Each structure stands twice: as C-alpha cells, then as structure tokens.
N, C-alpha and C positions, 0 to 999 in steps of 0.2 A: 257608181262605178261602171265603166264600160268593160265588157268581158272581152278579153283577148284569149282565145282558146286555141291551144295547139295540142289537141288530144290525139295521140297516135294510136294506130291499130295495135291490138293485142297480138303479140307473137306467140306462136304455139309453144315455143320453148319456155315461156314464162308461166306455164300452167301449174307450176309448183307440184309436179307429180313425183319428184324425187323422194324416196323413202329415207328415213333418218339414217339407217346404216350406210346407205350409198353416199349420202351427203358427208358423213363423218369420214368415210374412207378416202375422201379427196384431200384430207389434211395430212401433210407429211408428219411423221412422228416427231421430228425436231421442232416443227412449227407448233405442234400440240403441246410440247413441253413448255415452250416459251409462253404460249397463250394461257395455259393452265396456271403457270406461276403468276402471271399478271392478274388473272381472275382471283386466285387465292389471296393475293396482296391487297385486293380492293373489295373483298366481301365474300368470296367463295360461294357457298351454297345460297347466300342471300340474293345472288343475281337471278336465281330461278323464280323468285317471287315477283320480279318486275314485269309489269304488263303494259307499261308506257313510259315514255321519256318526254317531259315537258319542261322547256327552258324559257326563262324571261331574262332579258339583259340588253346590252347595247353592242352593236357591231358597226365599226367605222363611225362612231358617234351617234348612230341612229338606233332608236328603240326597236327591238325585235322580239318576237315570240315564236317558238318552234316546237313542233310535236314530231316524235318519231315512234315507230311501232316496233318493239323488240320481238313480236310474234311472227310478223311477216312484213314484207317490204311496204313501207309507207312513210312519207315525209311531207310536212307542211311548214312553211315559214311565212309569217306576217311581218312586214317591215313598215314602220312609219317614216315616210319620206316627206320633204318639204311640200311636195305636190299632193300628198295623200298616201293612203295605205296601199301597199303592193303585196299581193298574196301569190305564192307559188306552191304548187302541190304535185305530188307523185304518188300514185296508188298501187305501184307494182306493175302496172301495164301501160299507163299513159301519164303524160305530164301536161300541166296547164298553168295559166297565170291570169291574174286579174289586176288591172291598172286603173288609176283615176281617169275619168273621162277627158281631162285636160291634157293627158300625156299622149304624144304621138308614138305609137309602138310599131309602126309599119316597118321600120328598119331592124327591129329586134330579131335576132336569129331564132330559129326553132330550137326548142330544148333538145339536148342530147340525152336520150333515154339511158344510154350506158353510163353517163356521168351521174344522172339522177339515181340510178340503181346503186352505184357505189356510194354516193352521199347518204342515201337512206340506210345502207348497210352499216356504215361507220357511225352515223348519228345514233343508231339504235344499239350500238355495241354488239353488232351481229356476230363479230368474231368470238364472242364468249358463248354463243348459242349455235354450236355446230349442227345440232339436230333440227334446227328451225329454218336455216337459210341454205339455199342451194348455192354453195360456194366452194372454193378450193384454196389451199394455202400451202406455201413452200417456205422453207427456211433459207434465207439469203446468206446469213453469216454475221460476223461481228464487224461493226463499223465504228470508227472513232471520229468524234467531232466536238470541237470546243472543249477539249479536255475531258470528255466523257466517252465511255464505251457503251455501245448499244448492240443488242441482238435484234436483227432485222427479219421480220416475217413479211412476205409478200402475199396479201390476200386478194382474191379475185372472185367476186360474186359472178356467177354464171350470167351471161348476157350483160355484164357490167364492166366498168373499167377497173384495172388493178390499182391497188394502193400498197405502199410500203409502210408498215408499222414498226417504229423504232422503240424498243423497250430498254430502259436503263438497266445495265447489268447489275448495278448495286441494289436497286430498289425493286426491280421488276415492273415498275410503272411505265406506262406509255409516255414517251417524251416527245415524239415527233411523228407526224403523218406526212408522207411524201407522195405526191402525184407525179409519177415519172413519165407520163404519157406525152406531154408536149415537148416543144423544142427546148424549153427551159423548165426544169423541175419546179413544181409549186410545193412549198413546204409550209406546214403548220406546226409551230412550236406549242406544246401542250404543257400546262403547269397549273399551279395553285390548287392542289388536290384538297378536297374537303369531304368530311363524312356527312352523308345525307341518308338518314335511316340506316339500313344495314350495309350500304355500299359506299365506296369512296370514289368520287368522280372529279375531273378537272373543271375549274371555273375560269380559266384564262386560255385563250387561243390567239396566237399571232401568226398571220399568214403573210408570206413574202415569197419573192421569186416569181417564176411563171409569167413574166412580163408586167407584173404590177409596178406602178410608178412608185409606190411606197407601201410599207407594211400596213396591214389592216388588223386591228385588234378587236377581238370579240370577248366580252367580259360578261359572265353570267351573274345575275343578281339572285335568282332563285332557281331551284330545280326540284321537280317532284316526279313521281313515277306512277301517277294515276293513269289508267288506260283511257285513251281518247276514242270516241266513236269512229268507226272506220269511214263513215261518210265524209269526215272532214278532209280526208286525203283525196277525195274525188271532186271534180268540178261541181260547184253548187248548181242546182236546178234553177232555171229562170223563174222569177217570182211573177 
C-alpha cells in the first residue's frame, strides 16, 4: 500500500482538558431527558461497561470493518474495494488514510477534522457518555416524518460538526441521524435493532440526500464491544 497521509496539527482546543461536570453542564435539561430515555431503552447501566465498538458488515455492497472508541475520540474504517483495501482513521487530533498503490489519490480532498470528530462521536454512541466527551446538546423539539413523531436533539462535539439525532417518541429509540451542515441535509435512517450482550444497537443504516446519487445501505453482520488498542486510530509507523 502507498501511504497517503493528511495528518493535521493538533489544535490546543482538542487537549480534552474539560472536566466531567463542565462537559455535562453543556447538555440542556430537555436534551438530557431524551438521551436518558434512549439510553434506558437500549441497555441503561450496561452502556457504562462498553470500552469499544467493533463492527463488521457491508456498506454500498463493499465489505467494511470499523472500530470506534467510546472512551475518547477515535475512529477507524477499513473498506475492501475492487482496487484493494482503503483504510481511514482519526485519533482525536488528526486524520489519515491509506490507499492501494494503484490508486491515484492526488485529487482527493484533505479530510475535514470537524466532520471526522462528529463521525467518531456518533459511531461511539458518545451522546450516551456525557462525562467522557467534550460536547454540547440542545433540544430542538418534535418533528413529524413518514407518519412518525420524533424528538430531536442537536448534538455538537466541540471542534466538530453538529448532528441532529431523531428519537422515536413511541419507543425512545434513535431512528434518524441528520447532518444539517451542507446545502442539502444528509440523512441516515437507523433501524433493525438487536440485542448484543447487555445493550441493544441498530444493524441497518440507510444514507440519502446530501447530494448522493442514490441511497447507500450499511448492514452490520456482527458487533462486539471489545476495546481496541489506541494505536489503530493513528497512522501506522513505516515498516
């Protein structure tokens, strides 16, 4: 593999010096109510035992494997493409990617750290861990769509992009994730909840809007919550 590195400098604001009480104070009471209900509906105290999130499945027809860190910002995704394996990572301070040597990546844009931070936060269910992540949340209100009513919470990891989390009013479960930042909102429909150990998590995600030519489906085959070594989120050292 040829290394394509876009490792950006660490910003002082990402030093994670926020104490737990200050972090939790940034969550509006109504947002806390909705998030706590969702947490209780999907495992409650069992969430505190999670030290990792590891998924294996397919996305857009391609096999992928993903690791997220529910203790602090970290995300890594490996995708098997026709040209070979593509790896992308984010360690809370910088983002990087590895591509097959046959792929010309000169025109690929640099990663957006704010987007990577938001993706790591959501992938790790960071909104259930208010004392672990430097983030804030506001209650947007009730929204109706496709015959369902949702309570919407806007979460915003500091130094990251905001996301809207839509929780079904009947079940309390997360049903939709919306990225409102572009000209067209990018929406992820969330479903097929299954029990894994002590918690219940979604196994199907369908992304549409945001300029996509067609919806992209991500289907999980397996999920486990074993902790991953922190080094997998950083650019591998040259051999």
